[in-house]
Structure formats: C-alpha cells, structure tokens
C-alpha positions, 0 to 999 in steps of 0.5 A: 899520186900525191906530190907534197911540198912543205915550206917553213919560215919565220915570220913576224908572228912566229913560225909559219908552216905551209903544206901544199899537196898536188892531186889527180882529179879523182883524189881531190874530188873525193876530198872536196866532197868529203870536206863539203859534207863535213861542213866546209864552205864553198869558195867561189872564184877558185878553181872549178870547185873549192872548199875551205874547212876550219880546224879546231886550232884556228887554221884553215885547209883549202881543197881546190879542184882545177884543170890540172887535178887539184891541190890542198893547202894548209897554213899553220902559224902557232900563236896566231890564227890564220884568217880565211881571207889569208888562206884564200889569197894564198890559194889564189897565188898557188893556183896562178902558178901551177 
C-alpha cells in the first residue's frame, strides 16, 4: 500500500511542491526497474538502489529502494528548474528520517 505525503510552500522562487510516496519492496523495485529501463540514471550512495529520472518540465523524480521498502520523491518548482543535486540532497534527508 502506498502512503503519500505532499507538502507545498512558497519559497524565494515561487511555489514549491514536494511529493513523497512510501512503498513496499515489490512496488518500488518495479518502479526503479521501469525508470532505469526508460533512461533513468543510477544514483550511487542512496539506498540499496536509486534511480533519478528527469521530466520534460525540468523537474526530477527519484526512486529509492531501501531497507524499509522504498520511496519516490518528486519536486516541482514552477518557473525554475530543479537540479539533480537538489533532488539527491533532499532524498538523502528523507532517507535519513525514515
């Protein structure tokens, strides 16, 4: 069963939307494999397996397989592209607090 959390706040560049979804191992493994086969890049040092996929909007989605199952994380900031480094940094914070 997926457990979703969405946070919205206003930052210096406008509205930022962060969505985090918890998943069981089977669910996140399938998503990680799908993202990887669709051209996602491996992210070493995050969970036991992590893939980052870029969207046409310039945003990124990260999928992380870890000891508790895994999670997906997406950030959307209209008007300003989100960098890979920002997405990975945020995913590391999430991973450390799960």
